C-alpha positions as CSV (number, residue, x, y, z in Angstrom):
1,X,-7.6,-49.5,-32.1
2,X,-9.9,-45.7,-32.0
3,X,-10.3,-46.5,-28.0
4,X,-6.5,-46.5,-28.0
5,X,-6.1,-43.2,-29.6
6,X,-8.5,-41.5,-28.1
7,X,-6.5,-42.2,-24.8
8,X,-3.5,-41.8,-25.8
9,X,-4.2,-38.1,-27.3
10,X,-6.1,-37.1,-24.7
11,X,-4.0,-38.5,-21.6
12,X,-1.2,-36.7,-23.8
13,X,-3.5,-33.5,-23.9
14,X,-4.2,-34.0,-20.1
15,X,0.2,-34.1,-19.4
16,X,0.8,-31.2,-22.0
17,X,-1.6,-28.5,-20.2
18,X,-0.6,-29.4,-17.1
19,X,2.6,-28.6,-17.5
20,X,2.7,-24.7,-18.3
21,X,-0.5,-22.4,-18.0
22,X,-1.6,-20.7,-21.1
23,X,0.0,-18.0,-21.7
24,X,-2.0,-14.6,-22.1
25,X,-2.1,-11.3,-24.1
26,X,-2.4,-9.8,-20.5
27,X,0.7,-12.3,-20.0
28,X,2.5,-11.7,-23.0
29,X,2.4,-7.5,-21.8
30,X,3.9,-7.8,-18.6
31,X,6.7,-10.0,-19.3
32,X,7.3,-7.4,-22.5
33,X,7.7,-5.2,-19.6
34,X,10.1,-7.6,-17.4
35,X,12.6,-8.3,-19.8
36,X,14.1,-5.2,-19.7
37,X,15.4,-3.4,-17.3
38,X,15.7,0.2,-18.2
39,X,13.8,2.5,-16.3
40,X,13.9,0.2,-13.1
41,X,15.2,0.5,-9.9
42,X,16.1,-2.0,-7.3
43,X,14.7,-2.7,-3.9
44,X,17.2,-1.1,-1.3
45,X,19.1,0.5,-4.3
46,X,20.8,-2.8,-4.4
47,X,21.8,-5.1,-7.3
48,X,22.7,-7.8,-5.6
49,X,21.2,-11.4,-5.2
50,X,19.6,-12.0,-1.6
51,X,19.1,-14.9,-0.1
52,X,15.4,-16.0,0.3
53,X,14.2,-15.6,3.2
54,X,12.0,-18.1,5.5
55,X,8.4,-16.9,4.4
56,X,8.4,-17.1,1.2
57,X,6.4,-19.1,-1.0
58,X,9.0,-18.9,-3.8
59,X,10.8,-22.0,-4.7
60,X,14.2,-20.5,-5.8
61,X,17.0,-19.8,-3.1
62,X,18.4,-16.0,-4.1
63,X,15.8,-13.1,-5.3
64,X,16.5,-9.4,-6.6
65,X,13.5,-7.4,-6.9
66,X,12.9,-4.4,-9.2
67,X,10.7,-2.2,-9.6
68,X,9.2,-0.2,-12.6
69,X,9.5,3.8,-12.4
70,X,5.7,3.8,-11.6
71,X,5.8,2.0,-8.6
72,X,9.5,3.2,-7.9
73,X,7.4,6.3,-6.9
74,X,6.5,4.2,-3.7
75,X,10.8,3.8,-2.9
76,X,11.9,5.9,-0.5
77,X,15.4,7.6,-1.0
78,X,16.7,4.0,0.2
79,X,14.8,2.4,-2.2
80,X,12.5,0.6,0.9
81,X,8.9,1.0,0.1
82,X,7.4,4.0,1.8
83,X,5.4,2.4,4.5
84,X,1.8,4.0,3.0
85,X,2.7,3.4,-0.2
86,X,-0.1,2.4,-2.3
87,X,0.7,1.4,-5.9
88,X,-0.8,3.5,-8.4
89,X,-2.3,1.7,-12.0
90,X,0.9,0.5,-13.6
91,X,3.1,-0.6,-11.7
92,X,5.3,-3.8,-12.2
93,X,7.6,-5.1,-9.2
94,X,9.8,-7.5,-10.7
95,X,11.3,-10.8,-8.6
96,X,14.5,-12.3,-10.8
97,X,15.1,-15.4,-9.1
98,X,18.4,-17.6,-9.2
99,X,19.8,-20.9,-7.9
100,X,23.1,-19.1,-6.4
101,X,24.6,-15.9,-4.7
102,X,27.0,-15.1,-7.6
103,X,24.9,-16.7,-10.7
104,X,23.8,-13.9,-12.9
105,X,21.5,-16.3,-15.4
106,X,18.0,-16.2,-14.2
107,X,15.7,-18.8,-13.8
108,X,12.5,-17.4,-13.7
109,X,10.4,-14.3,-13.5
110,X,7.5,-13.4,-10.4
111,X,5.7,-10.3,-11.3
112,X,3.2,-8.0,-9.1
113,X,1.5,-5.2,-12.1
114,X,-1.2,-3.1,-10.9
115,X,-4.8,-3.2,-12.7
116,X,-7.6,-2.5,-11.0
117,X,-9.0,-2.2,-14.1
118,X,-8.7,-5.6,-15.6
119,X,-11.3,-8.0,-15.2
120,X,-8.7,-10.8,-14.3
121,X,-7.3,-8.5,-10.6
122,X,-8.8,-9.5,-7.5
123,X,-10.5,-6.7,-5.8
124,X,-7.1,-6.0,-4.6
125,X,-5.6,-4.5,-7.7
126,X,-2.6,-7.1,-8.3
127,X,-2.3,-9.3,-11.5
128,X,0.5,-12.1,-9.9
129,X,2.8,-14.4,-12.8
130,X,5.2,-16.6,-12.9
131,X,7.4,-16.1,-16.1
132,X,10.1,-18.9,-17.0
133,X,12.4,-16.4,-19.2
134,X,11.5,-17.7,-23.0
135,X,7.6,-16.0,-21.6
136,X,5.7,-19.0,-21.0
137,X,4.3,-19.0,-18.1
138,X,4.6,-20.7,-15.0
139,X,1.7,-19.1,-13.5
140,X,-0.5,-17.0,-16.0
141,X,-2.7,-14.0,-14.8
142,X,-5.6,-15.9,-15.1
143,X,-5.0,-17.9,-11.6
144,X,-6.0,-14.3,-10.1
145,X,-3.6,-15.3,-7.2
146,X,-4.4,-18.0,-5.9
147,X,-1.4,-19.1,-4.9
148,X,-0.5,-15.9,-3.4
149,X,-3.0,-14.5,-1.8
150,X,-2.0,-15.8,1.4
151,X,1.5,-14.4,2.3
152,X,0.9,-11.3,0.2
153,X,-2.3,-10.9,2.2
154,X,0.0,-10.9,5.5
155,X,0.3,-8.7,8.6
156,X,3.0,-6.6,8.7
157,X,3.2,-6.3,4.8
158,X,2.2,-2.7,2.1
159,X,0.0,-2.6,-0.1
160,X,0.4,-6.0,-0.8
161,X,4.4,-6.4,-1.2
162,X,6.5,-8.2,1.5
163,X,10.1,-6.9,0.6
164,X,10.0,-4.5,3.6
165,X,9.2,-7.4,6.3
166,X,11.3,-9.6,5.3
167,X,14.5,-7.2,4.2
168,X,13.8,-4.4,6.6
């Protein structure tokens, strides 16, 4: 009986721990900044939902991208990332993902947060995460962007951002 209980407890713990990443204080801080659109600037100054590009690793069909006031300093008058942009600490880029072009209900968020002082930050200064709308982490900053680097390090990007490349 004890062995069955131990096996059941272990199996339950294993599957529950695999379903979501643990939310850290850093995740909570970033998600809290993500929830509000106040003070953000939209890519290409457009709140439209964009069909995902063929070059993306993101799963949702549509997205829109916004930049907090710090990150927005690196956008030109047309709302595109300047070709020589280097984002400073505190820059937050939020991708909102949607299931359709007309949807107003966010499915989940992908974020890039620049903080080269955080111990979870890889050498390039960005923290990456995915969050559900309730704040739970689909992909925590503790993963150090391991699944993000291959796309966000490719040729033709600006400071690890891809919007200009795929949505010129």
